[in-house]
C-alpha positions as CSV (number, residue, x, y, z in Angstrom):
1,M,35.1,-18.4,3.5
2,G,33.2,-21.3,2.1
3,E,30.4,-19.1,0.8
4,N,28.8,-19.8,-2.6
5,P,30.6,-17.5,-5.1
6,A,27.4,-16.2,-6.5
7,T,26.1,-15.3,-3.1
8,W,29.3,-13.7,-2.2
9,M,29.2,-11.6,-5.3
10,L,25.6,-10.5,-4.6
11,N,26.6,-9.6,-1.0
12,V,29.5,-7.5,-2.2
13,L,27.5,-5.8,-4.8
14,G,24.5,-5.4,-2.6
15,E,26.4,-3.3,-0.1
16,N,26.6,-0.5,-2.7
17,I,23.0,-0.9,-4.1
18,N,20.4,1.0,-2.1
19,V,16.7,1.1,-2.6
20,K,13.9,3.0,-0.9
21,G,12.4,0.9,1.8
22,E,8.8,0.8,3.0
23,N,9.6,3.5,5.5
24,G,11.1,5.7,2.8
25,E,14.8,5.3,4.0
26,D,17.6,3.9,1.9
27,E,18.4,0.3,2.7
28,A,20.6,-2.4,1.0
29,L,18.8,-4.3,-1.8
30,N,17.6,-7.8,-0.8
31,F,18.2,-9.7,-4.0
32,A,15.9,-12.7,-3.0
33,T,13.0,-10.4,-2.4
34,A,13.6,-8.4,-5.5
35,W,13.7,-11.6,-7.6
36,R,10.4,-12.9,-6.1
37,Q,8.7,-9.6,-6.8
38,S,10.0,-9.3,-10.4
39,S,8.2,-10.1,-13.6
40,N,11.0,-12.5,-14.6
41,C,10.2,-14.7,-11.6
42,A,6.5,-14.8,-12.6
43,D,7.4,-15.7,-16.2
44,V,9.7,-18.5,-15.0
45,A,7.0,-19.9,-12.6
46,K,4.4,-19.7,-15.4
47,R,6.7,-21.5,-17.9
48,L,7.5,-24.2,-15.3
49,T,3.8,-24.7,-14.7
50,E,3.1,-25.0,-18.4
51,I,5.9,-27.6,-18.7
52,V,4.5,-29.7,-15.9
53,E,0.9,-29.6,-17.1
54,T,1.7,-30.3,-20.8
55,K,4.4,-33.0,-20.3
56,D,4.7,-35.5,-23.1
57,D,5.0,-39.2,-22.0
58,E,7.2,-40.0,-24.9
59,M,9.8,-37.5,-23.8
60,E,10.0,-39.0,-20.2
61,I,13.3,-40.7,-19.4
62,K,12.7,-44.2,-18.0
63,F,15.0,-46.9,-16.8
64,D,14.5,-50.5,-16.0
65,S,16.0,-50.1,-12.6
66,T,16.6,-47.2,-10.1
67,F,20.0,-46.4,-11.6
68,P,20.7,-46.1,-15.4
69,V,24.0,-47.9,-15.0
70,G,25.3,-50.8,-12.9
71,W,27.1,-50.4,-9.6
72,F,30.5,-51.2,-11.0
73,K,30.3,-48.4,-13.6
74,R,28.9,-45.9,-11.0
75,D,31.7,-46.8,-8.6
76,T,34.4,-46.5,-11.3
77,L,33.1,-43.0,-12.3
78,M,32.9,-41.9,-8.7
79,G,36.4,-43.2,-8.0
80,N,37.8,-41.3,-11.0
81,R,36.0,-38.1,-9.9
82,L,37.5,-38.4,-6.4
83,V,41.0,-39.0,-7.8
84,L,40.7,-35.9,-9.9
85,I,39.5,-33.9,-7.0
86,Y,42.3,-35.1,-4.8
87,W,44.9,-34.4,-7.5
88,R,43.7,-30.8,-7.8
89,S,43.9,-30.3,-4.0
90,P,46.9,-28.2,-2.9
91,A,47.0,-30.0,0.5
92,Y,47.1,-33.4,-1.1
93,N,49.9,-32.4,-3.5
94,L,51.9,-30.9,-0.7
95,A,51.5,-34.0,1.4
96,R,52.5,-36.1,-1.6
97,M,55.7,-34.0,-2.1
98,A,56.6,-34.2,1.6
99,L,56.0,-38.0,1.6
100,S,58.2,-38.4,-1.5
101,V,61.0,-36.6,0.3
102,V,60.6,-38.7,3.5
103,I,60.6,-42.0,1.5
104,A,63.6,-40.9,-0.5
105,L,65.5,-40.1,2.7
106,L,64.5,-43.4,4.3
107,L,65.6,-45.4,1.2
108,A,68.8,-43.5,1.0
109,S,69.6,-43.9,4.7
110,M,69.5,-47.7,4.4
111,F,72.6,-47.6,2.2
112,I,74.7,-45.4,4.6
113,P,76.0,-48.2,6.9
114,I,77.1,-50.5,4.1
115,R,78.3,-48.1,1.4
116,E,82.0,-48.9,1.8
117,T,81.7,-52.5,0.6
118,L,81.3,-53.4,-3.1
119,I,80.1,-57.0,-2.4
120,Y,77.2,-57.5,-0.1
121,S,76.9,-60.6,2.0
122,E,73.6,-62.5,2.3
123,A,73.1,-61.2,5.8
124,Q,73.6,-57.6,4.7
125,I,71.1,-58.0,1.8
126,T,68.5,-59.6,4.2
127,R,69.0,-56.8,6.7
128,L,68.6,-54.2,4.0
129,V,65.4,-55.7,2.7
130,F,64.0,-56.1,6.2
131,R,64.8,-52.4,6.9
132,L,63.1,-51.4,3.6
133,I,59.9,-53.4,4.5
134,T,59.9,-52.1,8.1
135,N,60.2,-48.5,7.1
136,F,57.6,-48.8,4.4
137,L,55.1,-50.5,6.8
138,S,55.7,-47.8,9.4
139,L,54.9,-45.1,6.8
140,V,51.7,-47.0,5.9
141,A,50.8,-47.2,9.5
142,A,51.5,-43.5,10.1
143,F,49.4,-42.4,7.2
144,T,46.5,-44.7,7.7
145,Y,46.0,-45.6,11.4
146,L,47.3,-42.4,12.9
147,Q,45.3,-40.4,10.2
148,L,48.3,-38.3,9.1
149,S,46.7,-38.1,5.7
150,P,45.6,-34.9,3.9
151,F,42.2,-36.5,3.6
152,A,41.6,-36.8,7.3
153,T,39.2,-34.2,8.7
């Protein structure tokens, strides 16, 4: 698990591809060695050498600073990328669904003690708002300080 998909595929295929070794026995093909010894590898190395030696200064990409864009734009792009990654994560979505259910139950439970009355007194409304804020802050504390987040490692 966690292996590069291309490497995994080569390993799976490599189990069934045998070549004659130096000692004359069949052995599994080592793709890295086969690539280094191939004519394609030599052609690629030759082409890269040509590109480096004949580089055109007009084609070089240059910037006034180390980065082509400012820090705010970089941070915005990185933040958007991380949000997209988190939204695609099954663990994050499962945690969001579970948190939604917990918040719904907490909000619904606040109305149970006073559901018989149609008119609420000022003390009841104050107590309801206080319970709402307390429950919300306890959830925030649980998911940040205690690291009950799907992002915690």
